[in-house]
N, C-alpha and C positions, 0 to 999 in steps of 0.2 A: 271296038270299044276303047275309050281313052280313060286314063287315070283321073279320078275326081279332083285330086290336088294338083296334078301336073298334066294339064290338057294336051300337051305336045307329046307325051309318052303313051305308048300303047299299054293297055292293061294286061297283066299276066294272070289275073284271077279276080274273084269277087270276095268281098268281106262276107263271111258266113252270116253275120248279124244284120248289117244294114244293106247288103247287096250292092255296094258301090264298087266301081272298078278300081283296081289297085295296080300300080306299076311295080317294077322290081324294087324300088326304093321304099315304097309305102307298105308293101305286103309284109306281114309278120306271120310266120308259120308257128302254130301252137299245136299241142297234142289234140286239140279239138277242131282243127281246121285253120283255114286262112282267115286273117282278120286285119282290120285297119288299126292304127295306133290307138284310136279312141276306144275300140271295142275288144281288142284282142285279149287283154288281161282281165277285164271285169265281166263282160257279158258272155263271151264264148263258153267259159266253164258253166255258167248258169244255163245257157241254152242247151248245152250237152246234157246237163242234169235233167232238164225238162224232157228232152228226147228219151232218155233212159227211163224216166218215170212213165212216160206215155207208152213205151214198149211193155213195161210191166203191167200197166192198166189194161192194155189190149189182151195180154195173156190171161189176166184174171177174168176179163169179160168172156173170153173163149171158154175158160173153165166153167164159168157159171152157165153158159149156154149148154155145154155138154152135160152138166149136172141136171139141168132142167129137162133136157132131152131124155136122159135116163129115167127121171121121175115120171115123165109122161109115158114113156115106153112101158114101164112097169104098171102104171095105172091102166093103160089100155089093155095090157095082158091080163089084168085082173077083171076089168069091167066087161070085156067081150065075153069070156066064158061064163061069168056070173050072170050076165043078161041072157045068154043062150040056154044055160042049164038050170038056172034058178027061176025064182018067181019075180025077179026084178023088172023084166019086160024089155021092150025095144028101146026105150029111152036110155037104158044102161048100155045096151049094145052100141047105139049111136054115139054116146059119150065116149065109149072105149075106142071106137073107130076114129073119132075126131082127135082123141088124145094120141093115138098112134100116128095119124097124119101130121099133127103138130110136132111130135117127137122127131119125125124124119126131117121136116122143114127146119126146125131149130138146130138139129145136129148138123145139117148142111151149112147153116149160117155160122155156126161155131167153127167148122172146118175152114171156111173162108177166112175167118179171123186169124187162124193159126198159120195159114199159107201166106197171108199178106204181111211181108216184113220189109 
């Protein structure tokens, strides 16, 4: 790959924002990664802030999934015995079993979110 400004020079990296090839002269190292002169100071800090925000949002989503899984687990643990021992009937038992199944599925999805980083 060649530098986008100096086509005779080999690229040493890519701008983190625009993905253009950069030679030794054009490449600017920042705390947020490698950038071209056009994007290094203005856009890379903003791009880094977006990345950090997305990481926080993913963690919040995983926490919501885990909270929902806990709610469904507790609901299932109440509905199944209530349907079996009380007068509520089989509909309550089925609802409890479905809640327990969804609790397991949602918990697994929440775990996937926390492992993906």
